[in-house]
N, C-alpha and C positions, 0 to 999 in steps of 0.2 A: 548422628545417626537417627536422632529423634525426628529431625526435619524430613528425612527420607521416608521414614515410616508414616509420618503425617501425610506426605504427598501421595504415597501409595494408597493410603486409606481414603484420601479424597477422590482419587481416580476410580477406585473400585466400589465406593459406596456413595449413597446420596443420589439426589436427582436435581437436574437443572431443566426447568420447563418440562418435566415429566420424562426426560431422557437421562440415562446415566452419563456422567461427565466424560467417559472415554468415547462415547458416541458423539458428543458435542465436539470433542477434540478432533476426531476423525473427519467430521463434516467441515470444520474450520480448515483443516489441512487440505481437503479436496478443493474447497473454495479458493484457498491460496494458490494451488496449482493452476486453477483456471485463470485467476487474476494475473499470475506471472506469465502465462502463455499469452493472454490478451495484451499485457503490458509490453511484451516483446514485439508483438505485431504493431501496436500503436506507436512505439518508439521508431520503428522503421518509417512509418508514414510521417511522423513528426519531423524526423531528420530531413526527409525529402521536402516537406513543406517549408521548413526553415531555410533550406538552401534556395528554394524558389523565392521566398520573401526577401532574402538578402540580395539576390541577384536583381529582383525588381526594384528594390530600394537603391541599389547601386546605379541602375539605369535611370533612376529618377521618376519611376512610375508613381511612387508615393514616398513620403518621408517617414522615417522612424524618429519618434520623439522620446527622449529619456524622461522627460517630465511626465508623460502619460504613463510610462512604465513605473515610475516612482509612485504615482497616485494609485495605481493598481496594487502595488506592493503594500502601501500604507492601508488601503482599504481591505484587502484580503489576507494580508500577512497574519494578523492576530487570529483570524478564523482558522487558517491552516495550522497555526501553533496550537490552538485549542483542540482541534481534531487529532493532532499528533500526540498531545498529552493524554487524550482519551484512549487512544490505541495503546500507548505505553502503560496506561493505568490498568489495562486488562492483560498484562503481559503473560501470565501463565497460559491463557488461552491463545494469545496472539503469537506465541512462539511457533506453534504449529502453522499458523498463517504465514509467518515470515519465512519459515523453512519451505513451505509450499510454494510461495512466490519465487523463491530462489530456484527451486527445482523446476517449476514451470517455465521460468525465464531461460534456464540453461537448456532444457530439453526441447524448446520450440525451435 
């Protein structure tokens, strides 16, 4: 029960960059809704683009190389992991973002 009272005390008191924590949580939630909506739109475009790329590769217009994809994964994989760990590290504030992304994705 002590953890719950500590959480409520954190939400209702204190300041983060001059704003109360509840305001920051609401702003992050709204940003999550916008990101979820845009993610849904971009995924539609990405699926269509992937289909076009695979058809073009099948017809021989250009070749797909697994070696190039491996190099990209080796180069940018640790960076993606680092940013993921950063987002997980601020989980109390990112829960609102994650819920907002899900709501924005579903409602679009």
